[in-house]
C-alpha positions in Angstrom: -113.1 -17.8 -119.6 -115.2 -15.8 -122.1 -114.4 -12.6 -120.3 -110.6 -13.3 -120.5 -111.1 -13.8 -124.2 -112.8 -10.4 -124.5 -109.9 -8.7 -122.7 -107.4 -10.5 -125.0 -109.2 -9.3 -128.1 -109.5 -5.8 -126.7 -105.7 -5.7 -126.1 -105.0 -7.0 -129.6 -107.3 -4.4 -131.2 -105.5 -1.7 -129.2 -102.1 -2.9 -130.4 -103.2 -2.7 -134.1 -104.3 1.0 -133.8 -102.1 2.0 -130.9 -101.0 5.4 -132.2 -104.4 6.5 -133.2 -106.1 5.2 -130.0 -103.5 6.5 -127.6 -104.0 10.0 -129.1 -107.7 9.7 -128.9 -107.5 8.5 -125.3 -105.8 11.7 -124.4 -108.4 13.7 -126.3 -111.1 11.8 -124.4 -109.6 13.1 -121.2 -109.6 16.6 -122.5 -113.2 16.5 -123.8 -114.9 14.9 -120.9 -112.8 12.3 -119.2 -111.5 14.9 -116.8 -114.8 14.9 -115.0 -114.6 11.2 -114.5 -111.2 11.6 -113.0 -112.3 14.3 -110.6 -115.3 12.2 -109.6 -113.1 9.2 -108.8 -110.7 11.3 -106.8 -113.5 12.9 -104.8 -115.1 9.5 -104.2 -111.8 8.5 -102.5 -111.5 11.7 -100.5 -115.1 11.8 -99.4 -114.9 8.1 -98.4 -111.9 8.5 -96.3 -113.4 11.6 -94.7 -116.7 9.9 -94.0 -118.6 12.2 -96.3 -121.3 11.4 -98.9 -118.9 9.8 -101.4 -121.8 8.0 -103.1 -122.9 11.4 -104.6 -119.7 12.0 -106.5 -120.5 9.9 -109.6 -122.9 12.7 -110.6 -119.8 14.8 -111.4 -118.9 12.2 -114.1 -122.1 12.9 -116.2 -120.2 15.1 -118.8 -118.1 12.1 -119.8 -120.8 10.6 -122.0 -120.3 12.5 -125.3 -116.5 11.8 -125.4 -117.2 8.1 -124.6 -119.7 7.8 -127.4 -117.2 9.4 -129.8 -114.5 6.9 -128.7 -117.1 4.1 -129.2 -117.6 5.2 -132.8 -113.8 4.9 -133.5 -113.4 1.6 -131.7 -116.4 0.2 -133.6 -114.6 0.9 -136.8 -111.3 -0.4 -135.6 -112.7 -3.7 -134.7 -114.3 -4.0 -138.1 -111.0 -3.1 -139.9 -112.5 0.1 -141.2 -110.5 3.4 -141.5 -110.7 5.7 -138.5 -109.1 9.0 -137.6 -109.6 12.0 -135.3 -112.2 13.4 -137.7 -114.3 10.3 -137.1 -114.0 10.9 -133.4 -115.1 14.6 -133.7 -118.0 13.6 -136.0 -119.2 11.0 -133.5 -119.0 13.7 -130.8 -121.2 16.0 -132.8 -123.7 13.3 -133.7 -124.2 11.6 -130.4 -123.4 14.1 -127.7 -127.0 14.8 -126.6 -128.0 11.1 -126.5 -124.7 10.1 -124.8 -125.2 12.8 -122.2 -128.6 11.3 -121.5 -127.1 7.8 -121.1 -124.5 9.1 -118.7 -127.0 11.1 -116.7 -129.4 8.2 -116.3 -126.6 5.9 -115.5 -124.9 8.0 -112.9 -128.2 8.9 -111.2 -129.0 5.2 -111.1 -125.6 4.3 -109.7 -125.9 7.0 -107.0 -129.3 5.7 -105.9 -127.9 2.1 -105.7 -124.8 3.2 -103.8 -127.0 5.2 -101.4 -129.0 2.0 -100.6 -125.8 0.0 -100.4 -124.3 2.3 -97.8 -127.6 2.4 -95.9 -128.0 -1.3 -95.5 -124.3 -2.1 -94.9 -124.2 0.5 -92.1 -127.1 -1.1 -90.2 -126.5 -3.0 -87.1 -128.9 -5.8 -88.1 -126.9 -8.6 -89.8 -129.8 -9.5 -92.1 -130.0 -5.9 -93.4 -126.2 -6.0 -93.9 -126.6 -9.2 -96.0 -129.3 -7.5 -98.0 -126.7 -4.9 -98.9 -125.1 -7.5 -101.1 -128.1 -7.2 -103.4 -127.3 -3.5 -104.0 -123.7 -4.4 -104.6 -124.7 -6.9 -107.3 -127.2 -4.3 -108.8 -124.3 -1.7 -108.9 -122.3 -4.2 -111.0 -125.2 -4.6 -113.4 -125.7 -0.9 -113.7 -122.0 -0.4 -114.5 -122.2 -3.2 -117.1 -125.2 -1.5 -118.6 -123.2 1.7 -119.0 -120.4 -0.3 -120.7 -122.9 -1.8 -123.2 -124.9 1.3 -123.8 -122.3 3.4 -125.8 -121.4 0.7 -128.4 -125.1 -0.1 -128.7 -125.9 3.6 -129.2 -123.4 4.2 -132.0 -124.5 0.9 -133.7 -128.2 1.6 -133.8 -129.8 2.5 -137.2 -132.1 4.9 -135.3 -130.1 5.8 -132.2 -131.9 7.0 -129.1 -131.0 7.2 -125.4 -133.9 5.1 -124.1 -133.4 2.5 -126.9 -129.7 2.1 -126.2 -130.4 1.8 -122.4 -133.1 -0.7 -122.9 -130.9 -3.0 -125.1 -128.0 -2.5 -122.7 -130.1 -3.6 -119.7 -131.1 -6.7 -121.7 -127.5 -7.4 -122.4 -126.4 -6.9 -118.8 -129.2 -8.9 -117.2 -129.3 -11.5 -120.0 -125.8 -12.6 -119.1 -125.5 -12.0 -115.4 -122.4 -14.0 -114.6 -120.5 -12.6 -117.6 -121.6 -9.1 -116.8 -120.2 -9.3 -113.2 -116.9 -10.8 -114.4 -116.7 -8.1 -117.1 -117.0 -5.4 -114.5 -114.4 -7.1 -112.3 -112.0 -7.4 -115.2 -112.6 -3.7 -116.1 -111.9 -2.8 -112.5 -108.6 -4.8 -112.5 -107.5 -3.1 -115.7 -108.4 0.2 -114.2 -106.3 -0.5 -111.1 -103.3 -1.4 -113.2 -103.7 1.8 -115.1 -103.9 3.9 -112.0 -100.7 2.3 -110.7 -98.9 2.9 -114.1 -100.2 6.4 -114.6 -99.1 6.8 -118.2 -101.4 3.9 -119.1 -104.3 5.8 -117.5 -104.0 8.7 -119.9 -102.9 7.0 -123.1 -104.3 3.5 -122.9 -107.1 3.1 -120.4 -109.9 5.0 -122.2 -109.5 3.2 -125.5 -109.0 -0.1 -123.8 -112.3 0.3 -121.9 -114.1 1.3 -125.2 -112.6 -1.8 -126.9 -113.6 -4.0 -124.0 -117.1 -2.7 -124.3 -117.3 -3.2 -128.0 -115.9 -6.8 -127.9 -118.2 -7.7 -125.0 -121.2 -6.5 -127.0 -120.1 -8.5 -130.0 -119.8 -11.6 -127.9 -123.3 -11.1 -126.5 -124.7 -10.6 -130.1 -122.9 -13.7 -131.3 -124.3 -15.8 -128.4 -127.8 -14.3 -129.1 -127.6 -15.3 -132.8 -127.6 -11.7 -134.0 -125.5 -10.9 -137.0 -122.9 -8.1 -136.4 -124.2 -6.1 -139.4 -127.6 -6.0 -137.7 
């Protein structure tokens, strides 16, 4: 139920700053999201063709800087602080190197996990196939780690790639059930956005960033950490 509450709060936050966030969502696509879109399309094409589809997430590495910039804006929006396109561009300049490191480490990790998932699921031995479920769960945790990493990065007093990833891993594995449900909810919202294409370009990026921010806030509250810390 906590995950549904997070989705609800993300939608409410989106509605409050819809015009700003819809414009920044389109900017996100132009400044990096395009690579994520190409990666997703090629995953589908390669999967249907029987090719190495699990390698395609590497093409999404350039999405990191724009995602961090959007995280800066959504962080301010959820705290009722003024935000505009200038804040987005400032976040892009400030965090692009560290965010690129986060996306590079994350995408390489996801590729390795997907490779193992494909390997074990394709075995004829049923026990090895069952072991493939472990890699599926691990893929969910790695995706959750990426979701936590960007709001953590922009909220750190002394931001660093490794520091953000370490805390994101703690958040993902510290709340395993919530992390899996969070990834499933994000996947469901993504599916809806793909069906309603206009949502994909003008709503989905900001909604995902807000979902990440509110999820992190819930984790911090449950851990007894004050938001200002």
